[in-house]
Each structure stands twice: as C-alpha cells, then as structure tokens.
C-alpha positions as CSV (number, residue, x, y, z in Angstrom):
1,M,6.4,7.7,-9.8
2,Y,4.7,4.7,-8.9
3,K,4.3,1.7,-10.9
4,P,0.8,0.6,-10.6
5,E,1.1,-3.0,-10.3
6,I,3.6,-2.7,-7.6
7,F,1.7,0.0,-5.6
8,N,-1.6,-1.7,-6.0
9,G,-0.1,-5.1,-4.9
10,I,1.4,-3.8,-1.5
11,V,-1.8,-2.5,-0.7
12,K,-3.5,-5.8,-1.6
13,F,-1.2,-7.9,0.6
14,L,-1.4,-5.6,3.6
15,T,-5.1,-5.8,3.3
16,E,-5.7,-9.4,2.5
17,G,-8.2,-11.1,5.0
18,G,-9.0,-7.7,6.5
19,I,-7.4,-4.5,7.2
20,K,-7.2,-4.5,11.2
21,D,-3.7,-4.6,12.5
22,R,-2.5,-6.0,9.0
23,S,1.2,-6.3,8.9
24,L,4.0,-7.9,6.8
25,N,7.7,-7.7,7.1
26,Y,9.9,-6.6,4.5
27,G,10.6,-10.3,2.8
28,S,7.3,-11.7,3.1
29,L,6.0,-8.5,1.7
30,Y,8.5,-9.0,-1.3
31,E,7.9,-12.5,-1.8
32,K,4.1,-12.3,-2.1
33,L,4.4,-9.6,-4.5
34,S,7.0,-11.3,-6.6
35,T,5.0,-14.3,-6.8
36,H,1.6,-12.1,-7.4
37,L,3.5,-10.4,-10.5
38,G,4.9,-13.5,-11.7
39,R,8.3,-12.2,-12.1
40,K,11.4,-11.3,-9.8
41,L,10.9,-7.6,-8.8
42,S,13.9,-5.4,-8.7
43,H,14.5,-4.3,-5.0
44,R,15.6,-1.0,-6.3
45,D,11.7,-0.6,-7.6
46,Y,10.5,-2.1,-4.5
47,N,12.4,-0.3,-2.1
48,S,11.7,3.0,-3.8
49,H,8.0,2.5,-3.5
50,L,8.0,1.4,0.1
51,K,10.0,4.7,0.9
52,N,7.9,6.8,-1.2
53,M,4.6,5.2,0.5
54,V,6.1,5.8,3.9
55,E,6.9,9.5,3.0
56,Q,3.3,10.0,1.9
57,K,2.1,8.6,5.0
58,I,0.4,5.7,3.0
59,L,2.6,3.2,5.1
60,Y,3.9,3.0,8.5
61,K,7.3,1.3,9.0
62,E,7.7,-0.4,12.2
63,E,11.4,-1.6,13.0
64,I,11.8,-4.3,15.5
65,E,15.2,-4.6,17.1
66,G,16.6,-8.0,18.8
67,K,18.6,-11.0,17.5
68,R,17.0,-10.9,14.2
69,S,16.1,-7.3,13.4
70,S,13.1,-7.0,11.3
71,T,11.0,-4.4,9.3
72,Y,7.3,-4.3,9.2
73,Y,4.8,-2.3,7.3
74,H,1.2,-1.3,8.2
75,L,-1.2,0.9,6.3
76,T,-1.5,4.2,8.2
77,E,-4.9,5.1,9.7
78,S,-5.6,7.5,6.8
79,A,-4.6,5.2,4.2
80,T,-6.7,2.6,5.9
81,R,-9.8,5.1,5.4
82,R,-8.8,5.5,1.8
83,Y,-8.8,1.6,1.6
84,T,-12.6,1.4,2.9
85,L,-13.5,4.0,0.6
86,R,-12.0,1.8,-2.2
87,I,-9.9,5.2,-3.3
88,L,-6.6,3.8,-2.3
89,G,-4.7,2.9,-5.5
90,I,-3.4,3.9,-8.9
91,G,-5.0,3.5,-12.0
92,Q,-8.3,4.8,-13.8
93,E,-10.7,2.9,-11.7
94,Y,-9.4,4.5,-8.5
95,D,-9.1,8.0,-10.3
96,R,-12.9,7.6,-11.5
97,R,-14.1,6.8,-8.0
98,L,-12.0,9.8,-6.1
99,S,-13.3,12.1,-8.9
100,L,-17.0,10.6,-8.1
101,Y,-16.4,11.2,-4.4
102,H,-15.3,14.8,-5.2
103,L,-18.5,15.5,-6.9
104,L,-20.6,14.2,-4.2
105,I,-18.7,16.4,-1.7
106,Y,-19.1,19.5,-4.0
107,F,-22.6,19.2,-4.7
108,E,-23.3,18.2,-1.0
109,T,-22.2,21.9,0.3
C-alpha cells in the first residue's frame, strides 16, 4: 500500500521542471523527498514504494554500471501521459479527477 506523501513526492520530483527526459538517481531522489517531507524517511518505505512503482510500470529503473554504479528512475511513457492528464497520484483530488474522466469517456460513447 502506498503512502500518499511518498508516492506524490516521488512523482513531484521526477516531473519538476518539465517531464521530458527527467530522471533522478536513488540518492538524490531520497534526499529531495526527505527534505520535502521534513523528516528522515525510512529506507524500507522508500524502497518498497520504488519497487511497487516499477512493478506497476509507473517508474522505469535504469542501472548504470561503471566505476560508481548508479540507479536512475524515470516516469514511464504511460505514467507521463497520466501526469499530463493530472491523474497520476494518490488522494481524493486524483480519484475525483479520474472519475470525471471515466464519466466523460462513458458518455462520449
């Protein structure tokens, strides 16, 4: 189960300054999220959110090998589309907006 503040924070930082080719490595994303929340974030919660978001194809995980291997996270193409429609997130606001889109599509057909 997602915690809204963590899920929405991850999406916020991966879309900051535009969503085209936006990616952050594991450590930068963790630091920004902890600062944003105003508290130290449990690595267990952080890792489980990242893992679930990758499994649900919201995030794409890119591992770069080399001297200092690094893991970068990007929004997938479908998540980018959902973000553009403002339905990528957790909470009442996103649920309400998604319901409105469903109604529009239902009555369109």
